[in-house]
N, C-alpha and C positions, 0 to 999 in steps of 0.2 A: 699563424701562431697567436694564441690567446694572450690578452694583456696580462702581464705579471706585475704584481706590486713590487716596487724596488725597496728592498729591506734587507737588513743584516740578521744573521743568526745571533741569538743572545750570547753575550760574553766576548764578542769579537768587535774590532773597530777598523774603519778606514783611517788612513793617515795622510793628511795634506802635505804639500811640499815643505811648508815651514816646519812642521813637526818632524818630518823625515830628516831634514837638514840638522835639526837640533839633536836628534837621536844619533845621527852619524858623527856629530861633533862629540857627543858623550862617549860613543864607542871608541873614537880616536883617542880621547883622553884616557879611557880605561886601558886600551891596548898599550899606550905608552907607559902607564904605571905597571902593568903586568910584565912587560918586557924589562922595565927598569929593575924589577925584582927577580928576573931570571926565568920567567915562564915562557913557554913556546906555544904557538897556536895549534889547535886541533879542531876538526869538525867530524861529527858522526851523523848517520842517516836520521831522517825524521821518523822513519818506521823501524821498530824493533820487534823481535819475536815476543809473544806474550810471556813465554817461559823466562825471558830475560828480565822482564819487569815485575811479573806477578810475585808477591811475597817479599819484595825488597823493601817496601815502604811501611808496612804495617797494615792491619786489616782495614782501618778507616780510610787511609790514603789509597789503598788498592781499589776501592770503589770509584775513585775519581779518574782511573785510567780510561782514556778513549780507545776502545777496541774497534778493530776493522773487520767487517764481515768477510768471510772467505769468498772468493770469486767462484763462479760456476754453480753447479747443481749441488751445493753443499747440504741442502735440506734433505736430499734423498737418503743420506746415511743416518738420519735421526729416527730413532725408534719410538714406539708409543711409550715405553718406559722412560725414555729420555724426557719426553714432554711432561709426563706425570711428575718426574723428579723436579723439573723446573717449576711446575705449579706448586710443588710442596716446599719450595725455597732452596733447592739445591742448585743455585744459579751457577756456581763455579763449574759443576759437572757439565752443564749445558753449554756455557760459553766456550769451554775447551773444544767442543765439537764444531762450533760455528765460527770461531775466530782464532786464527793462528798468529795474527799480528796486531800491533797497537801503535799509536803515536807516542813518542817518547814523553814521559812524565817529568823528567828532569834531565840534567846533563851528567850527574854523578854516576848513576848505574851504567849508562852507556859507556862512560869513561872506564869503569871497572871492567866491562866486557871487552873494550878495546885493549886494555892493558893485558888482560888474560890471553887474548888471541895473539898479541904481538910481543909477549914477554921476552922471547928469545932475541929480539932485535933492539930492545930498549935498554938504555943505560940508567940504572937507578942510583939515587932517587930521580924519578922522572917528574918534571914539572910542566904542567900545561895550563893554558887558558883557553876558554871556549865561549863564544857569544853566538847563540842560536835560539830560535823559538822553541817553546815546549807547549804542551797542551794538557789541560786538566778539566774534567767534567765537574767543575765546582759551581756553586751558586754565585752568579755574577753580582758584584757589589762594588762600591767605590774602592778603587785601588786593587781590585781582584778580578782577573779576566780569565777566560777559557783558553785564549791563545796569547802568549806573552813571551818576551825575550828573557833569557837568563844569561848572566855573564859570570862565569865561574873561574876560579883559580884553584888548582889542586896540586899537592905534592904527595907522591906515593913512593913507598920503599924506604921510609925512615920513620922512627918513632921519637926522634929528638924534639924536645919541646921548643927549641928555637924556631921550629916551623910554625907553631901556634903563635908565638910572639911576633913573627914577621907578618902573619895574616892580620893580626890586630893593628900593627903599624901601617900596613897597606890600606886597610879600611879607613883609618883615621886620616892618613895623608890624602886620599882621594876625596873623601867627603868634606874635609875642611877646604880643599882646593875648589870644590864645587860651591862652597858657600854655606854648608851645613856646620857652622862653627859649634853648635850645641849638640852635634851628633855624639852618641855614646854607644860603645860596644859593650853589651851585657854579656857576661861570661858565667857559665856554670860548668858542672862536671857530671857526666852520667854516673860514674862510680860513686860520687858523692850523693846523688839522688837514690841510688840503691842503698847506701848506708842509712839515709834518712828513713826510707821505707822500713828497713830492719829495725832502726831505733824506735820507730813508732809502733812496732809490733804488728804490722799489717799482714793479716792472714791471706789477703788477696794477692800479695806479692808486689814487687816493684813495678811490673808492667802496668797493672791497673792503676797504681799510684801515679805513675808518670802520665798516663792518659788523662787523669783528672787534673793533674798539675798543669798540663799543657793548655787546658781550657780556662785557667784561673783569670788571665787578663781579659777574657771575653765575658765570663759569667759572674765574676766577683767571688767573695769569700763564702757566701752562704752554701752553694752546692758542695764546695770543698769541705766545709765544716760538717755538713750532713753526711758526706762520705766517711769522714773520720769517725763520726759518731756511730755509723753503721758498723764500722770495723772495730768498735770497742775501744778507741783511743781515749784515755782519760782527758778531762778538760784541762788539768794542770799541764799535761804533756803537750796538748794542743796549743796552749798559751805559750809555752816555751818555744815550740816550733814556729808559730806565727811571729814571735819576737825575732827569731833568727831570720826569717824571710824578709821582714820589714825593716830590719836594721840597715842603716845607710852608713856602712863602715868604710874607713880607708882600707885598701887591700891588705895592708900589713896587719890589720886587726882581725882579719877574718878567721885565721886559725884559732886564735884565743876564743872567739865567740863559738866556734864549732866544738871546741873542747868543753866549754860550759854546757852546751846542749847535750853532748854525749854523756856528761856526768849526771845531768838530770834524768836522762833516759836509761842510765845504768848500763851503758854499752861502751865499748872501746872504739875510739876513732882510729881508723887505719893510718899508720904513720906514712904509708906510701902516698896516700892522697894529700896529706899535709905537705909532704916533700914536693910533690908536683905543683901544688898551689904556690908554694914559696919560690920554686924555681921559675915558674912562669912569670911571676911578679918581677923577679930579678931581671929576666930577659927583656920583658916589656920596658922596664926602666932603662936598661942599657940602650935600647933603641930610641930613647928620648920621647916616648909617647906620654903626653900630659895625663895626669891622673883624672882630670876633668873629662877626658874622652873615653874612659873605660871604667867599668865597675863590676864587681861580682854580684850576681843576682840568682839566689838559689830557688827562685820561683820559675826560672827558665828551664823548660824540659825539652822542647822541640819534639814534634810528633813522629819524625822518621825513625824507624827501628834500627837503622844501620849505624847510628852514632854510638860510640862506646867510651869516649873520653871527654875532653873539653868540648863544649859547645858554645856557639856564639849567636847573638842576634843584635841587630843594630837599630837603635831608635834614632829617628831623624832630629829630635829636639824640637819638632813642630807638633803641636797638639792636634789630634784628630786623625792622624794617619798611623797605620800599623808599622811593623818593622820594614826597613828598606834593605835588609841584608841578613844573611844567616849562614851557618855552616858548623863544622866540627870535625872531630877525630873519629875515624872508623878504622878498626883494627884488622878486619878480615873480610872486607867487602868482596874481594875477588874469590873467596872460598867457594861461593856458589857456582863458580865457573871452573872449579878444580885447581885453583892456585892458592895455596895456603901461605900465611905468614907475611902478607904485604900490608903493612900499616900505612895509613895515609891521613891527610887532613886537607879540608877544602872549605872555601867560602864562596858565597854567591852574592852579587849585587842585584837588588830589585830595581832594575833600570826603568820599568814601567812606572812604578811608584815614584822613583826619583824624578823622572821627567814630569809626571803629573804635578808633583810638589813644586818643582822649579818654575813651571809655567804658571801655576796658581799663585805663587808668591813673587812672581816677576823677578826671578833670580838670574835670568840669562843676561840681563843688563843690555848688552849691545843688540843692535837690530839683527834679525835673522841673516844667515849667510846669503849673499846675493846669488841669484840664479846665474848671473854673468857680470863681468866687469864693465862692459860697454854694450850699448844697444845701438844698432845701425838701422836707419830708416830712410826712405826716400819719398819725396813728394812728386817725383817725375819718373815715369816708366823708362825714359831714356837713360836714366842713371842706374838702372837695376843691375846690369852686368858688372859695372865698375864697383858697385856696392858689394856684390857677391864675391868678386875677386879680392877686395879689401878684407872682407870677413874671413876668408880662408887664409889669407896671409897673416892676419892677427892670430888666428887659432894655431897656425903653424909655429908661431913664436910664443905659444903658451898662454895667450890672453883669452879668457872665456868671453865669447862673443855671441850675442843674441841678435836675431834679425826680426824686426817688427813687420808682421804680415797683415796687419789690420788696416782700418781706415787711416789714410796718411795725413790726417789733420794733426798739427802740432799738439793740441790739447790731448788728443787720444794717445799720441806717442809718449808724452811725458807722464800721463796717468799710468800707462803700462809700466814704464820704468820705475815709477814710485812704488807701485804695488809689489814689484819684484825686487825692490831695493837695489836697482842697478845705478851705480853712481855717475856714469858718463853716458851722454846721448850724442850720437853723430847723425846729422840729417844731411843726406846727399841731395843737392839741388843743381839745376842748370844755371850757370852764370850768365851775365849779359851777353857775352860773346859766344855762347853755346857750349863752353867747356863746363866741367863738373867741379863744383866746390862742396867741401864738407864743412858744415857748421858744427863745431864741437862745443859742448857745454857740460860743465859739472852741475849736478843738481844741488850740491851743497853750498854753492856760492853763485855769484852773478857773472863769473868769468865766462866769456864766450870768444871763440876764435875761429876764423875761417882758414882752411888749408886745402891743399891739393890732395886727392885720394892717396897718392904715394907718400904723403907726409904724415898720415894718421899714426902709423906705427911709431915714428920717431917722436911725435908729440906725446904719445902714451908712455913711451919708455923714459921720457924726461919728466913726466908728470909726478909730482911728489906723492900724490895719493896712490898711484900705481906702485911706486918704488917702496912705499912703506906698508904695502898690503900684507 
C-alpha cells in the first residue's frame, strides 16, 4: 500500500478526549434544560431523501446540501441531452438523476418529516429536543464547519405566543448558566419584514429584500443602500428606515417607532403585528427574562425560507464571533409532506461556536473531567493479579478505575495521572514479608497511606474527595 499523507478534509475536525468530555458536559447541561422545559428526546437518520431537503431552505442554502451519489451503474441512464443540460447550467435536472439521497442539512426539516410520518401516534402540541451532527457544503472559516452538531428544541401543533416566550427564556437561562452573561436574544418578525418591504415600495418584493437584509451584518450598509437606490427608494424614506433599524429602543417603545415609520411611508401598520409584539413582550416579562438579555432588531432576517413569524438569533456578547443560536416560528413546514395546519416554533444552540468560545475565553474554569477517579499501577509483576482483581472490584462499586500499563517507574505513573487529571494513585508493591501492599496517594496533597488490597475500596468510600465528587 502506497504511503498516504495523513490529513483531514476541509471543514471537519478531530476531537481530543478533553474536548469530547467538555462537549458531553455541555450536552448534559442542555439536555437537563430541555427536559426542565418539557421537551422529549428524538433522533433522525443522517441520510435523508433529496426530495425531503431540496427547496426547504431557499435557493442559496440549497446549494450547501451535501448530496450522495447513487450506488451502482447510475451513469448508464444519463443521456447526451442530460450532459448538455448540465453544461448549460441546469444542474438541478442533472443532480436529480445521479443523487437520490443527501446528508441532513439541519434538524428542523427532518423533524417535520418525522411529524408528518407519525402524526397519527403523536399527541399535540409535540415537544422534542434533538442533538445530532449535520453537514453543510459551506466555506470553512472560524466558527463555521462542514460537519457540526446542532442542538434543537421544537414545539409543533400550537400557535400560542407563550411558546416563543419560553424559547427566549430557555436561551437566556442556559447561556447565563454557561457564563455568557452578556448574551442577547435578538428578535424580529418575518411579517414585519414583509411590511417594511411594502412600505419601502420595493418592486422586487419581500423575498429579495430579506436576502439583502440577511447579509447586512456581513457586508455593511453600502450594498444595502445601493440595493434600495436601485429599487427607487427615496433618500428620505431610506433615512427613516435606517433610523428604525438602528434605534436601540426598550421593547415597550418599539410599536410607537413602527407607527412613526409607517406614517412617513404613508402606509398602515397592521394591527395584528403590533398585537403580537405587545403580547410577546408581556409573556417574556412574565417569565422574568431581564430586558438586558433580549432586544428587538429589525435588521434580523435569517436566511431560511420556512420561517413565517417571530425569528430569533443569539449574540454571545463577545466581540468577533457570530451568532451562537437561532430559530423562529414556521406555520406550515409539514405542508410539503401533505400535512396542513401544523404551526411550530423552534430554536437551535450553536454548540460548536459555544464550545470554541468557552475554550478560547477559559470559561470552563474547573479542570477537565477526569478519565478515571483512581489509577492503579504495580512495580512488581507478582502483584499483577491482585491489582486486576482490585480494579474490577472498584469498578463493580461504580468507581472509575484506570490501570497503568506503561513503564512502572513512579515518575511515569504520576505523570500519566496528572495528564489525565486522575486524583488518586494506587501503587501495588511487594512488602518485606512477600505480601502485597497498596500505597495510596492523592495528587492534590501530600497524604499517603499503605493498605492491604482488600482495604482499597473502604479507603476510597471514606475519602472526602470521593464522597463529594
